[in-house]
Every structure is written in structure tokens, then in C-alpha cells.
N, C-alpha and C positions, 0 to 999 in steps of 0.2 A: 298433165301439163300440155298446153297447146302452144304451138309456135305459128304466129301469123307473119308471113313474109310479104314485104312490099318493096319491090325493086323499081328504081327509076334511074335509067342510065347506069352510072357507076356508083350510085347510092343504094344501099340496102338497109332497110329497117326490119329488125326482128322483134316482134312484140311477144313477150313471154307471159303466159297466163298459168296460174296455178302454183305448183311447187317445183322448184328446181333442186333436186336432191340426188342421192346415189342411184335411185331407180330411173330418173328421167334425164340426168345429165348426159348419158351416152347419145340420146336422141338429139339434143342440142349440139353436142360435139360433132355428130355426123353432118348436121346442117351446116355448121361453121366450116368444116373441112371441104364440103362440096359446093358451097355457094360463094366463096370469097375470091375466086380467081381474078375477076376484073373489077372488084369492088375497091373504091378509093375512099368512100365514106360509109362506115358501118355504124348503125345506131341500134342499141338495145333499148327497147321501150319496156320498162319494168313496172308500168302503171298497175298492171293486174297480177303482179307476182306476189304471192302470199308468203313464200319462204324460200331461202336459199341456203344450201349446206356447203360444206367445204368442197364437195364434188362440183357443185355449180360454180363456186368461185374459181376453181381450177379451169373450167371451160371458159369463163370470161378472161382469165389471165392468158390462156392459150390463144384466144381470139385476138387479144391485145397484141401479143407477140407477132402473130401472123400479119395483122393489118398495119402494124407500125412500119413494116418494110415497104408498104405500098400506098398508105393513106392514113386515115385518122378514124378512131373509134370514140363514140360518145355513148354514155349511159344516161337515160332520162327516166323520169317518172318514178323515182325511188320513194317508197313509203318511209315513214319514220323508222319502222322496224328494220327494213332492208338497209336504210342508211346507217342505222346503229351497227349492224353487222359489218358494213363496209368500214366504219370508223374503228371498231374494235380490232378488225383484222389488218388495218392499214391500207385496205384497198381504196379508201377515199383519197389517199395520196398517190396511188398508182393510176387509177382510172380518171378519165375526163367525165365528171358527173355534172349534169345540168338539171 
């Protein structure tokens, strides 16, 4: 998994490439914890995400909880497979997906 960071002022975009699973989720979790201090607009670009497991979903939920106190989180670029996972797990009702 690769994480590409793009920060502009109080906006941060994290583009996730590859697989977000039990092995790679801690890497994203560390980035989320270290990068969100002054962020008001967090975007996860999942255009190049191939797979997300429950561990990856947990990191997104954690990021949502953190950012909801200081701004807004958006998820973009979901493939049909990723969107199906969000629908089945109910995350499509929790996350702001565009």
C-alpha cells in the first residue's frame, strides 16, 4: 500500500493505492494520527484502492471520528467493489462518499 499526501492549507488529501488490510492499516492509522492536527478538510482518494478489509474500515471510522470534531471528511474515487463493501457494512451511511 502507498499513501500519497497532498496538503494545501487546512485541507489534506490522502490517496491510497493498493490493499488496505490488517497488514497495511497500521501505516495509514499512523499517518491519520500524525497529520490531522490542523486539518479541517480531509479527503481520502480511493481511486487506486484495490481492497479494503475490516481493519481498513476501522481506520476510516477512526479518522471520521477525529475530523468530525474539527472539520469534514470526504471519501472519493470508490470503485464498484469498494462501494459494495461500504454498502454491505453500512459505511455508505456513515461516510460522506462522492
